[in-house]
N, C-alpha and C positions, 0 to 999 in steps of 0.2 A: 400790880397789874399786869394782866393777862397778855396774851399774844394777840397780835391785830392781822386781820385777814389779809392772805396774799391773794391772788388773781385766781391762781390754780385751785386753791383750796375753797375760794367762794364759790368757783362753778361747780366744784366737786360736791359741795354742799347743796345747790338747786338741784343737779340732778339726782341727789338721793332724794330731795324732796318732792320733787315733782314724777319720781318714780314710785313714791308711796304714796301720792295724791291722785293718781291715775290707775294706781292699782289698786286702791282701797273705792275708787268710785266704779270700777270694774266689778270686784266683788258685792257692793251694793246692789248693783244692776241685777248681778247673776242669782243673790238671793232673792231680789226681788220679782223676779219673772219665773222663779221656780228652778233656774237651768242649774243653780246650787243649792246644796241644803247642809247647813251646818251651823251651828252657832258661834256668833261674829261680835265680838266688841269693837264699836267704832273708835277710829283716832282723831277724826277730823279736827286740828286744829292745834296737834302736836307735833306736826309733823317735823317741825324745825329743830326739836329737842332731840328727837333721834337722830336725824342727819347729822346734825352738829356731833353728837356722842359718836357716831361712827366715824367721822372725819379726823375726830382729834385722837383717836385709837389705831394702835398700828394692827394689824391682822393677826399678832400672835396674841394680843391682849383678851381679854375675857370679858364676856356680859351675862350677866342672870336678868330675867324681865319676869314681866307677868303676864296674865289671859288677855290683858287688853295690848299686844304686841305686835301688832302687824308693821307699826312703822320701827319699832326697835330693832326686829328680824331683819327688815330690809334694809335700815340705815347701818346695820353690820356687816352689809355684803352678802349675806346669804342670798344665793340666786334665786330670782321670781320662779322661775320652773318647779324647782324643788319646792317654794312655799306654798303655790297653787296645789301642786300634787299633794300635798301633805294636808292642807285644808279640805281638799277635795277627797281623802282618803285614798289614796293612790298608791302603788308600792313603790312610785318613784320620789317619794317624797322625804323630807331630812330625816322621819321616824317610820319610812316603810309605809305610811298610811294610818299609822296605828295610834299616834298621838293625836291626829285632827289639830285646829285651830288654836288649841289650848295648852299644846305642849309639842312646840316644836323643839328642836336642839339640833345644833350642826357644828361639833366640837370643832370642827376641823378648820371651820372661820371664826370660832371662839365664842358661839352661844353656844353657853352652857345648859342652859336652862330656863324653860318657861314654865311658871309654875301657875296652878289654878289655887293656890292658898295665899292670901293678904298678906304679905310681909315674907314670906317662905324664901324668898331667893336671897333676903339678905344674911342670913347665917351662913347660906353655902356660898354666897360669895365671900365669906370671912375665910371660911375652910379653902379655898381658891388663892385667897391672896396667902394665906399660911403656906400652901404649898409653891406658891411662887418664889416666896422668902428661903424656904428649904432649899428649894433645886438652884437656885440664884439665878432662874431666866431672866429676870428685869419686867416681867409679866404686870400690868396693870389690869385691875379687875373694875367692873362698873356693875353696883347693884342699882337697878332702874326699879320703882314704884311708885305707886300714886300717893296722895295725901292719906288716904284710908288708912296705909300701912303704916303711918307714923304713931299712929295710936296704938298698935302692936306689941306686945312686950317682944316677939323674937328681935324685931329691928333693932331695939334699943339694946338689948344682949348684945346684936351685932355691932354697932357702933361702939358699944364700951369695951368690946374685946378689941375690936381693930385699933381702937385710940390705943389700947392699954400695949398691946404689941407692935404700934406704928408700922401695921400691914398697908399694902398697895392697892388699897380698895377706895373707890370714889361714891359715895351714896347718893343718887340723883333721883329727887323727888319730882316727878310729874304731878305739880300742885293744879288738877284742873277744877277744883272747887268743891268737887261733890264724892263722897264716899257711898258710891252704888246713890242711892237716892237722897241721901241726908247730905245738906250744904255743910262746909265747914265750920260755920260759926256755931252749928246746933252739937256738934261733936267734940269742939275742944275751944279754951280760951286763950289758944296761944294763936296770935293772928299772925305771926311770921314763923314758919315753921323751921326755917334754918336756924333760928335763935335755940333750938334743943342742940344744937352741936355743940354750944358752949359748954354742957353740962358734961363732956367727955374731954373737955379742952381740945375740941377739934375744931379747925376751921369752918365757919359757916355762913355761908352767901346766897341771899334771894337777887334773882334775874328776872328779867321779862322773858318769857319762854316763848314769845312770838319774834324777838330780835337776834338774828343770827350772829352779829358781831358783838351783842353782849354774851351770848353763849358761848362763843367762841373765846372769849376773853377769860370767862368764867370756869370753863371746863377744861382749857388747855391748861391753866395755871394750878387745877387739880389734879389732873393727871402729872403734871412735871412733878408736881411735890411728890406725889405718888411713887413716881420711878427714880425719885431722886432719893428713896428712903427715907422721906418726912413724914410718912403718914399718910392716915387717910383725910377725906374732907366730904362736908355735903353740901349740895348746891341744890338748893330750891329751885325749879324752874314754873314760874306762874303761867298758867296759861286757862284755856277754856275747853270745857267739852261741849261742843257743838252740838252732836246728836247725843240719842239718849244713850241709859247705860249697855243695853245692846242693842242688836239690831231688831228694828221693828217697836222698840219702846217709847211709850209716848213720855213726853214731861210736862205731866200737870202741875208740879212743883215749882215751875218756872211760868214767869210772865211771858207774855207776848215780846214786850220790850227787853227783857234780859235775854231770851234766845236770839232776839234781832241783834242785840249788841255782842251776842257771843259768835255769830255767824260774822258780823260786821270785821272783828278781830282776828281772821284767821290769817296765817302768817305767810302763804305763798305767793300771793300779790304783791303784798308790801316789799317782800324782798326781791321780786323782780325788777320793781321800783327802783329798790336801793341798789341794786345791781346795774341797772341802766344809767341811773345818776352818776355813780361812781366812774362810769365808763368803763365798766369791767369785761361788758358784754355788750352787745347790740340787738336787737331785734330778730335779727336771722338767726342769731346763735342761739337763743331763747326758743325759738321756733323749731329750729334742728333737734335741741334737747328734749320738747315736748314731743315731736315726733318719733324721737328713738324711744321713749319710755311709751307710748302708746304701743309700739310694735314689740317692744319685750312682754310687755304686759298679756297682748294678743296670743303673741306666740306662746307663753308661758299656759294660758288658759287651753290651748289647743293641745299643749302637751299634756296637760294633767288631765284633759276628757279623754285622749286616748291612751293614757296609760291604764294598765290591770289595776284591780283591786288586789290586797295583799292575798295569798291564798290562805285557805282555812289553818294550815299546819304554822303558820306564822304567829297564831296566836299562843303558841307552847315556844317560841323562840324568844330570845333577849328578855327574856324572865329572871334566869339564874344566872350568874357566872360560872365560866368553864372552868374548874379546877386546875391549875397547873397553868392553864392560857396565859 
């Protein structure tokens, strides 16, 4: 049985969730108006997963994620200013504006990798987990990926090695039901993806990715196991991909009823009601948290717009390591 949410953590998760939601809303408006121009993979519906992952990890713990990463990056604690600036190609971004929205990285805050290769982050997380064991730091590494990555060989190789060496890695599958445009039941016979963990003698659990209490219990237990030297775990968080595969993409492969059901399942409003029902917050606190998130996001957009792009000389830096450095 995983940990139960206390008031402080419950509030922290909401603050992360609403910052993600308001931030994505602002990005979508910016892209729709032409104010912003970059590729973007919407995360609507998956906010609770990333916010809870961020809450159960220590600042020194590490994360690898995918190109559908906005929520994961904010959830891990990367400042909104640096995120917006990176997506807008500005020198003040996490990667000096040279990575863009698909390649954010902030090692100081544990965001080690954002990969555009499906399943590419899992083996890197295993390497980071091995480093944690070798240096005795006690760091836990989370590799988060979509359901499509569970059909990639690199993910299975990573899970096998992590189990064999009992590495402090938690594999978090954000199962939004689609691998790009293909529904889950058209590319795998495995109805419950967490069942695959049994092949590596690894604990596997499936949870409601819209339920913060369920997520917190499962993720905190997996992180505690990893930190205590008990090896890796696999957490499948079932969620909905409300918007298309990328910004502007239609979803002709889904019926109006399916899209309506997905939209109705979004996690922010139910979590607000849960917090109120439990007496952990009141409406004034929620309103204040919402306003603070909006202010942070608008400040970040203004900061990014005022920041310069990287100089042409930057194309030749950060390419090769300096010998002896």
